[in-house]
DRENVEXKOL-262476 format. One record per atom (N, C-alpha, C): atom name; x, y, z; residue number from 1. Coordinates in steps of 0.2 Angstrom, whole numbers, plus 2048, in hexadecimal, padded with zeros to 3 digits. Layout:
BEGIN
+-------+-----+-----+-----+-----+
! atome !   u !   v !   w ! num !
+-------+-----+-----+-----+-----+
!    CA !   X !   Y !   Z ! NUM !
...
+-------+-----+-----+-----+-----+
***
This chain:
BEGIN
+-------+-----+-----+-----+-----+
! atome !   u !   v !   w ! num !
+-------+-----+-----+-----+-----+
!     N ! 915 ! 59E ! 018 !   1 !
!    CA ! 911 ! 59A ! 01C !   1 !
!     C ! 914 ! 596 ! 021 !   1 !
!     N ! 911 ! 595 ! 027 !   2 !
!    CA ! 914 ! 590 ! 02C !   2 !
!     C ! 90F ! 58B ! 02E !   2 !
!     N ! 911 ! 585 ! 02F !   3 !
!    CA ! 90D ! 580 ! 031 !   3 !
!     C ! 90B ! 581 ! 038 !   3 !
!     N ! 904 ! 582 ! 039 !   4 !
!    CA ! 902 ! 584 ! 040 !   4 !
!     C ! 901 ! 57D ! 045 !   4 !
!     N ! 8FF ! 578 ! 042 !   5 !
!    CA ! 8FF ! 572 ! 046 !   5 !
!     C ! 8FD ! 56C ! 041 !   5 !
!     N ! 8FE ! 566 ! 044 !   6 !
!    CA ! 8FC ! 560 ! 040 !   6 !
!     C ! 8F7 ! 55C ! 045 !   6 !
!     N ! 8F1 ! 55A ! 043 !   7 !
!    CA ! 8EC ! 557 ! 047 !   7 !
!     C ! 8EB ! 550 ! 046 !   7 !
!     N ! 8E9 ! 54C ! 04B !   8 !
!    CA ! 8E7 ! 545 ! 04A !   8 !
!     C ! 8E1 ! 544 ! 04E !   8 !
!     N ! 8DC ! 541 ! 04B !   9 !
!    CA ! 8D5 ! 53F ! 04E !   9 !
!     C ! 8D7 ! 538 ! 052 !   9 !
!     N ! 8D7 ! 538 ! 058 !  10 !
!    CA ! 8D9 ! 532 ! 05C !  10 !
!     C ! 8D3 ! 531 ! 061 !  10 !
!     N ! 8D3 ! 52A ! 064 !  11 !
!    CA ! 8CE ! 528 ! 068 !  11 !
!     C ! 8CD ! 52C ! 06F !  11 !
!     N ! 8D3 ! 52E ! 072 !  12 !
!    CA ! 8D4 ! 531 ! 078 !  12 !
!     C ! 8D9 ! 537 ! 079 !  12 !
!     N ! 8D6 ! 53D ! 076 !  13 !
!    CA ! 8DB ! 542 ! 076 !  13 !
!     C ! 8DE ! 544 ! 07C !  13 !
!     N ! 8DB ! 544 ! 082 !  14 !
!    CA ! 8DE ! 547 ! 088 !  14 !
!     C ! 8E3 ! 542 ! 08A !  14 !
!     N ! 8E1 ! 53B ! 08A !  15 !
!    CA ! 8E6 ! 536 ! 08C !  15 !
!     C ! 8EC ! 536 ! 087 !  15 !
!     N ! 8EB ! 537 ! 081 !  16 !
!    CA ! 8F1 ! 537 ! 07C !  16 !
!     C ! 8F5 ! 53D ! 07E !  16 !
!     N ! 8F2 ! 543 ! 080 !  17 !
!    CA ! 8F6 ! 549 ! 081 !  17 !
!     C ! 8FA ! 548 ! 088 !  17 !
!     N ! 8F7 ! 545 ! 08D !  18 !
!    CA ! 8FB ! 543 ! 093 !  18 !
!     C ! 901 ! 53F ! 091 !  18 !
!     N ! 900 ! 53A ! 08D !  19 !
!    CA ! 905 ! 535 ! 08C !  19 !
!     C ! 90B ! 539 ! 088 !  19 !
!     N ! 909 ! 53D ! 083 !  20 !
!    CA ! 90E ! 540 ! 080 !  20 !
!     C ! 912 ! 545 ! 084 !  20 !
!     N ! 90F ! 548 ! 089 !  21 !
!    CA ! 912 ! 54D ! 08D !  21 !
!     C ! 916 ! 549 ! 092 !  21 !
!     N ! 914 ! 543 ! 095 !  22 !
!    CA ! 918 ! 53F ! 099 !  22 !
!     C ! 91E ! 53C ! 096 !  22 !
!     N ! 91D ! 53A ! 090 !  23 !
!    CA ! 923 ! 536 ! 08D !  23 !
!     C ! 927 ! 539 ! 087 !  23 !
!     N ! 924 ! 53E ! 084 !  24 !
!    CA ! 928 ! 541 ! 07F !  24 !
!     C ! 929 ! 548 ! 080 !  24 !
!     N ! 928 ! 54B ! 086 !  25 !
!    CA ! 92A ! 552 ! 088 !  25 !
!     C ! 926 ! 557 ! 085 !  25 !
!     N ! 920 ! 556 ! 082 !  26 !
!    CA ! 91C ! 55B ! 07F !  26 !
!     C ! 918 ! 55F ! 084 !  26 !
!     N ! 915 ! 564 ! 083 !  27 !
!    CA ! 912 ! 569 ! 088 !  27 !
!     C ! 90B ! 56B ! 085 !  27 !
!     N ! 906 ! 56A ! 089 !  28 !
!    CA ! 8FF ! 56C ! 086 !  28 !
!     C ! 8FE ! 574 ! 086 !  28 !
!     N ! 8FD ! 576 ! 081 !  29 !
!    CA ! 8FC ! 57E ! 080 !  29 !
!     C ! 8F4 ! 580 ! 07F !  29 !
!     N ! 8F0 ! 57B ! 07E !  30 !
!    CA ! 8E9 ! 57C ! 07E !  30 !
!     C ! 8E5 ! 576 ! 07F !  30 !
!     N ! 8E0 ! 576 ! 083 !  31 !
!    CA ! 8DC ! 570 ! 084 !  31 !
!     C ! 8D5 ! 571 ! 084 !  31 !
!     N ! 8D1 ! 56E ! 081 !  32 !
!    CA ! 8CA ! 56F ! 080 !  32 !
!     C ! 8C7 ! 569 ! 083 !  32 !
!     N ! 8C3 ! 56A ! 089 !  33 !
!    CA ! 8C0 ! 564 ! 08C !  33 !
!     C ! 8B9 ! 562 ! 08A !  33 !
!     N ! 8B6 ! 565 ! 084 !  34 !
!    CA ! 8B0 ! 563 ! 081 !  34 !
!     C ! 8B2 ! 561 ! 07A !  34 !
!     N ! 8AD ! 55D ! 077 !  35 !
!    CA ! 8AE ! 55B ! 071 !  35 !
!     C ! 8B0 ! 560 ! 06C !  35 !
!     N ! 8B5 ! 55F ! 068 !  36 !
!    CA ! 8B9 ! 559 ! 066 !  36 !
!     C ! 8BF ! 557 ! 06B !  36 !
!     N ! 8BF ! 55A ! 071 !  37 !
!    CA ! 8C4 ! 559 ! 076 !  37 !
!     C ! 8CC ! 55A ! 073 !  37 !
!     N ! 8CC ! 560 ! 06F !  38 !
!    CA ! 8D3 ! 561 ! 06C !  38 !
!     C ! 8D8 ! 563 ! 072 !  38 !
!     N ! 8DE ! 560 ! 070 !  39 !
!    CA ! 8E4 ! 561 ! 075 !  39 !
!     C ! 8EA ! 563 ! 070 !  39 !
!     N ! 8EC ! 569 ! 071 !  40 !
!    CA ! 8F2 ! 56B ! 06D !  40 !
!     C ! 8F8 ! 56B ! 071 !  40 !
!     N ! 8FD ! 567 ! 06E !  41 !
!    CA ! 903 ! 566 ! 072 !  41 !
!     C ! 909 ! 569 ! 06E !  41 !
!     N ! 90E ! 56C ! 071 !  42 !
!    CA ! 914 ! 56F ! 06E !  42 !
!     C ! 91A ! 56B ! 070 !  42 !
!     N ! 91F ! 56B ! 06C !  43 !
!    CA ! 925 ! 568 ! 06E !  43 !
!     C ! 92A ! 56D ! 071 !  43 !
!     N ! 930 ! 56B ! 073 !  44 !
!    CA ! 934 ! 570 ! 077 !  44 !
!     C ! 937 ! 576 ! 073 !  44 !
!     N ! 936 ! 576 ! 06C !  45 !
!    CA ! 938 ! 57B ! 069 !  45 !
!     C ! 933 ! 581 ! 069 !  45 !
!     N ! 92D ! 57F ! 06B !  46 !
!    CA ! 927 ! 584 ! 06B !  46 !
!     C ! 925 ! 586 ! 064 !  46 !
!     N ! 926 ! 581 ! 05F !  47 !
!    CA ! 924 ! 583 ! 058 !  47 !
!     C ! 920 ! 57D ! 055 !  47 !
!     N ! 921 ! 577 ! 057 !  48 !
!    CA ! 91E ! 571 ! 054 !  48 !
!     C ! 918 ! 56F ! 058 !  48 !
!     N ! 912 ! 570 ! 055 !  49 !
!    CA ! 90B ! 56E ! 059 !  49 !
!     C ! 908 ! 568 ! 056 !  49 !
!     N ! 906 ! 564 ! 05B !  50 !
!    CA ! 901 ! 55E ! 059 !  50 !
!     C ! 8FB ! 55F ! 05C !  50 !
!     N ! 8F5 ! 55E ! 059 !  51 !
!    CA ! 8EF ! 55E ! 05C !  51 !
!     C ! 8EC ! 557 ! 05C !  51 !
!     N ! 8E9 ! 555 ! 062 !  52 !
!    CA ! 8E6 ! 54F ! 062 !  52 !
!     C ! 8DE ! 551 ! 064 !  52 !
!     N ! 8DA ! 54E ! 060 !  53 !
!    CA ! 8D3 ! 54F ! 061 !  53 !
!     C ! 8CF ! 549 ! 060 !  53 !
!     N ! 8C8 ! 549 ! 062 !  54 !
!    CA ! 8C4 ! 543 ! 060 !  54 !
!     C ! 8BD ! 546 ! 05E !  54 !
!     N ! 8BD ! 547 ! 057 !  55 !
!    CA ! 8B7 ! 54A ! 054 !  55 !
!     C ! 8B2 ! 544 ! 052 !  55 !
!     N ! 8AC ! 544 ! 055 !  56 !
!    CA ! 8A7 ! 53F ! 053 !  56 !
!     C ! 8A5 ! 540 ! 04B !  56 !
!     N ! 8A6 ! 545 ! 048 !  57 !
!    CA ! 8A4 ! 546 ! 041 !  57 !
!     C ! 8A8 ! 542 ! 03C !  57 !
!     N ! 8AD ! 53F ! 03E !  58 !
!    CA ! 8B1 ! 53B ! 03A !  58 !
!     C ! 8B4 ! 535 ! 03F !  58 !
!     N ! 8B3 ! 52F ! 03D !  59 !
!    CA ! 8B5 ! 52A ! 042 !  59 !
!     C ! 8BD ! 52A ! 042 !  59 !
!     N ! 8BF ! 528 ! 048 !  60 !
!    CA ! 8C7 ! 527 ! 049 !  60 !
!     C ! 8C9 ! 522 ! 044 !  60 !
!     N ! 8CE ! 523 ! 041 !  61 !
!    CA ! 8D1 ! 51E ! 03C !  61 !
!     C ! 8D4 ! 519 ! 040 !  61 !
!     N ! 8D5 ! 513 ! 03D !  62 !
!    CA ! 8D8 ! 50D ! 040 !  62 !
!     C ! 8E0 ! 50E ! 040 !  62 !
!     N ! 8E2 ! 512 ! 045 !  63 !
!    CA ! 8E9 ! 514 ! 045 !  63 !
!     C ! 8EE ! 50E ! 044 !  63 !
!     N ! 8EC ! 508 ! 047 !  64 !
!    CA ! 8F1 ! 503 ! 047 !  64 !
!     C ! 8F1 ! 500 ! 040 !  64 !
!     N ! 8EC ! 501 ! 03B !  65 !
!    CA ! 8EC ! 4FF ! 035 !  65 !
!     C ! 8F0 ! 503 ! 030 !  65 !
!     N ! 8F2 ! 509 ! 032 !  66 !
!    CA ! 8F6 ! 50E ! 02E !  66 !
!     C ! 8FE ! 50C ! 02F !  66 !
!     N ! 901 ! 50A ! 029 !  67 !
!    CA ! 908 ! 509 ! 029 !  67 !
!     C ! 90C ! 50F ! 02B !  67 !
!     N ! 911 ! 50F ! 02F !  68 !
!    CA ! 914 ! 515 ! 031 !  68 !
!     C ! 917 ! 519 ! 02B !  68 !
!     N ! 918 ! 515 ! 025 !  69 !
!    CA ! 91B ! 519 ! 020 !  69 !
!     C ! 916 ! 51D ! 01C !  69 !
!     N ! 910 ! 51C ! 01E !  70 !
!    CA ! 90A ! 521 ! 01B !  70 !
!     C ! 90A ! 527 ! 01F !  70 !
!     N ! 90A ! 527 ! 025 !  71 !
!    CA ! 90B ! 52E ! 029 !  71 !
!     C ! 90D ! 52C ! 030 !  71 !
!     N ! 911 ! 530 ! 033 !  72 !
!    CA ! 914 ! 52F ! 03A !  72 !
!     C ! 916 ! 536 ! 03D !  72 !
!     N ! 917 ! 536 ! 044 !  73 !
!    CA ! 919 ! 53C ! 047 !  73 !
!     C ! 921 ! 53A ! 049 !  73 !
!     N ! 925 ! 53E ! 046 !  74 !
!    CA ! 92C ! 53C ! 048 !  74 !
!     C ! 92F ! 541 ! 04D !  74 !
!     N ! 933 ! 53E ! 052 !  75 !
!    CA ! 936 ! 541 ! 057 !  75 !
!     C ! 93D ! 540 ! 057 !  75 !
!     N ! 941 ! 546 ! 058 !  76 !
!    CA ! 948 ! 545 ! 058 !  76 !
!     C ! 94A ! 544 ! 05F !  76 !
!     N ! 950 ! 540 ! 05F !  77 !
!    CA ! 952 ! 53E ! 066 !  77 !
!     C ! 95A ! 53D ! 065 !  77 !
!     N ! 95D ! 53E ! 06B !  78 !
!    CA ! 964 ! 53D ! 06B !  78 !
!     C ! 967 ! 536 ! 06C !  78 !
!     N ! 962 ! 532 ! 06F !  79 !
!    CA ! 964 ! 52B ! 070 !  79 !
!     C ! 95E ! 527 ! 06F !  79 !
!     N ! 95D ! 524 ! 069 !  80 !
!    CA ! 958 ! 521 ! 066 !  80 !
!     C ! 956 ! 51B ! 06A !  80 !
!     N ! 95B ! 517 ! 06C !  81 !
!    CA ! 95A ! 511 ! 06F !  81 !
!     C ! 957 ! 512 ! 076 !  81 !
!     N ! 959 ! 517 ! 07A !  82 !
!    CA ! 957 ! 518 ! 080 !  82 !
!     C ! 94F ! 51B ! 080 !  82 !
!     N ! 94E ! 51F ! 07B !  83 !
!    CA ! 948 ! 522 ! 07A !  83 !
!     C ! 943 ! 51D ! 078 !  83 !
!     N ! 945 ! 518 ! 073 !  84 !
!    CA ! 940 ! 513 ! 071 !  84 !
!     C ! 93F ! 50E ! 077 !  84 !
!     N ! 943 ! 50D ! 07B !  85 !
!    CA ! 942 ! 508 ! 081 !  85 !
!     C ! 93D ! 50C ! 086 !  85 !
!     N ! 93E ! 512 ! 087 !  86 !
!    CA ! 93A ! 516 ! 08C !  86 !
!     C ! 933 ! 516 ! 089 !  86 !
!     N ! 932 ! 517 ! 083 !  87 !
!    CA ! 92B ! 518 ! 080 !  87 !
!     C ! 928 ! 511 ! 080 !  87 !
!     N ! 92B ! 50C ! 07F !  88 !
!    CA ! 929 ! 505 ! 07F !  88 !
!     C ! 926 ! 503 ! 086 !  88 !
!     N ! 92A ! 505 ! 08B !  89 !
!    CA ! 929 ! 504 ! 092 !  89 !
!     C ! 922 ! 508 ! 094 !  89 !
!     N ! 921 ! 50E ! 090 !  90 !
!    CA ! 91C ! 512 ! 092 !  90 !
!     C ! 915 ! 510 ! 08E !  90 !
!     N ! 916 ! 50B ! 08A !  91 !
!    CA ! 90F ! 509 ! 087 !  91 !
!     C ! 910 ! 509 ! 07F !  91 !
!     N ! 915 ! 50C ! 07C !  92 !
!    CA ! 915 ! 50C ! 075 !  92 !
!     C ! 917 ! 505 ! 073 !  92 !
!     N ! 915 ! 503 ! 06C !  93 !
!    CA ! 917 ! 4FD ! 069 !  93 !
!     C ! 91C ! 4FD ! 064 !  93 !
!     N ! 921 ! 4F9 ! 064 !  94 !
!    CA ! 926 ! 4F8 ! 05F !  94 !
!     C ! 923 ! 4F6 ! 058 !  94 !
!     N ! 925 ! 4F9 ! 053 !  95 !
!    CA ! 923 ! 4F8 ! 04C !  95 !
!     C ! 929 ! 4F4 ! 049 !  95 !
!     N ! 92F ! 4F7 ! 04A !  96 !
!    CA ! 935 ! 4F4 ! 047 !  96 !
!     C ! 93B ! 4F5 ! 04B !  96 !
!     N ! 941 ! 4F3 ! 048 !  97 !
!    CA ! 947 ! 4F4 ! 04C !  97 !
!     C ! 94A ! 4FB ! 04A !  97 !
!     N ! 94F ! 4FD ! 04E !  98 !
!    CA ! 953 ! 503 ! 04C !  98 !
!     C ! 957 ! 501 ! 046 !  98 !
!     N ! 957 ! 506 ! 041 !  99 !
!    CA ! 95B ! 505 ! 03B !  99 !
!     C ! 95F ! 50B ! 03A !  99 !
!     N ! 965 ! 50A ! 036 ! 100 !
!    CA ! 969 ! 510 ! 035 ! 100 !
!     C ! 969 ! 511 ! 02D ! 100 !
!     N ! 968 ! 517 ! 02B ! 101 !
!    CA ! 967 ! 519 ! 024 ! 101 !
!     C ! 96E ! 51A ! 021 ! 101 !
!     N ! 96F ! 51A ! 01A ! 102 !
!    CA ! 975 ! 51C ! 017 ! 102 !
!     C ! 978 ! 522 ! 019 ! 102 !
!     N ! 974 ! 527 ! 01C ! 103 !
!    CA ! 977 ! 52E ! 01E ! 103 !
!     C ! 979 ! 52D ! 025 ! 103 !
!     N ! 978 ! 528 ! 029 ! 104 !
!    CA ! 97A ! 527 ! 030 ! 104 !
!     C ! 974 ! 528 ! 035 ! 104 !
!     N ! 96E ! 52A ! 032 ! 105 !
!    CA ! 969 ! 52B ! 037 ! 105 !
!     C ! 966 ! 525 ! 039 ! 105 !
!     N ! 964 ! 525 ! 040 ! 106 !
!    CA ! 961 ! 51F ! 043 ! 106 !
!     C ! 959 ! 520 ! 043 ! 106 !
!     N ! 955 ! 51B ! 041 ! 107 !
!    CA ! 94E ! 51C ! 041 ! 107 !
!     C ! 94B ! 516 ! 044 ! 107 !
!     N ! 945 ! 517 ! 047 ! 108 !
!    CA ! 941 ! 511 ! 049 ! 108 !
!     C ! 939 ! 513 ! 049 ! 108 !
!     N ! 935 ! 50F ! 047 ! 109 !
!    CA ! 92E ! 510 ! 048 ! 109 !
!     C ! 92B ! 50D ! 04E ! 109 !
!     N ! 926 ! 510 ! 051 ! 110 !
!    CA ! 922 ! 50D ! 056 ! 110 !
!     C ! 91B ! 510 ! 056 ! 110 !
!     N ! 917 ! 50E ! 05A ! 111 !
!    CA ! 910 ! 510 ! 05B ! 111 !
!     C ! 90E ! 513 ! 062 ! 111 !
!     N ! 90B ! 518 ! 063 ! 112 !
!    CA ! 909 ! 51A ! 069 ! 112 !
!     C ! 904 ! 516 ! 06C ! 112 !
!     N ! 901 ! 516 ! 072 ! 113 !
!    CA ! 8FD ! 511 ! 075 ! 113 !
!     C ! 8F6 ! 511 ! 071 ! 113 !
!     N ! 8F4 ! 516 ! 06D ! 114 !
!    CA ! 8EE ! 516 ! 069 ! 114 !
!     C ! 8EF ! 514 ! 062 ! 114 !
!     N ! 8F5 ! 512 ! 060 ! 115 !
!    CA ! 8F7 ! 510 ! 059 ! 115 !
!     C ! 8FA ! 515 ! 054 ! 115 !
!     N ! 8FA ! 51B ! 056 ! 116 !
!    CA ! 8FD ! 520 ! 052 ! 116 !
!     C ! 904 ! 51F ! 050 ! 116 !
!     N ! 906 ! 51F ! 04A ! 117 !
!    CA ! 90D ! 51D ! 048 ! 117 !
!     C ! 912 ! 523 ! 04A ! 117 !
!     N ! 917 ! 521 ! 04E ! 118 !
!    CA ! 91D ! 526 ! 050 ! 118 !
!     C ! 923 ! 523 ! 04D ! 118 !
!     N ! 928 ! 528 ! 04C ! 119 !
!    CA ! 92F ! 526 ! 04A ! 119 !
!     C ! 933 ! 52A ! 04E ! 119 !
!     N ! 938 ! 526 ! 051 ! 120 !
!    CA ! 93E ! 52A ! 054 ! 120 !
!     C ! 944 ! 52A ! 04F ! 120 !
!     N ! 947 ! 530 ! 050 ! 121 !
!    CA ! 94C ! 532 ! 04B ! 121 !
!     C ! 952 ! 534 ! 04F ! 121 !
!     N ! 958 ! 531 ! 04E ! 122 !
!    CA ! 95E ! 534 ! 050 ! 122 !
!     C ! 962 ! 535 ! 04A ! 122 !
!     N ! 963 ! 53C ! 049 ! 123 !
!    CA ! 966 ! 53E ! 043 ! 123 !
!     C ! 96E ! 53E ! 043 ! 123 !
!     N ! 971 ! 53C ! 03E ! 124 !
!    CA ! 979 ! 53D ! 03E ! 124 !
!     C ! 97B ! 544 ! 03E ! 124 !
!     N ! 977 ! 548 ! 03A ! 125 !
!    CA ! 977 ! 54F ! 039 ! 125 !
!     C ! 970 ! 552 ! 039 ! 125 !
!     N ! 96F ! 557 ! 03D ! 126 !
!    CA ! 969 ! 55A ! 03E ! 126 !
!     C ! 965 ! 55B ! 037 ! 126 !
!     N ! 95F ! 55A ! 037 ! 127 !
!    CA ! 95B ! 55B ! 031 ! 127 !
!     C ! 95A ! 563 ! 030 ! 127 !
!     N ! 959 ! 567 ! 035 ! 128 !
!    CA ! 95A ! 56E ! 034 ! 128 !
!     C ! 95F ! 571 ! 039 ! 128 !
!     N ! 963 ! 576 ! 036 ! 129 !
!    CA ! 968 ! 579 ! 03A ! 129 !
!     C ! 965 ! 57F ! 03E ! 129 !
+-------+-----+-----+-----+-----+
***
């Protein structure tokens, strides 16, 4: 089995898609302009897909109330400090400071402009080879 996509019920799917395209380098592969306004985005590997949608059948969760340790979208970066600063300048909110794990990985949590928890990861050794 393959994971096809991960989905998040968010208040403004089209705006979120635009932000992720502009600031995280994702690409929209499918866009639905009627309810639930689903936006499917793929990363540069063309394998990892995120869906943003707004389905009135279930209220959008209070994303800001969710601790990033519960769930988050993690993005790999070669320069965590620069990426973190660029995302903050683009409207993301800092959650904590960059930390280094015992394995030498550098990690930091933040939130996108809608409150969805994100993590930036700069691995000392790639997670997958």
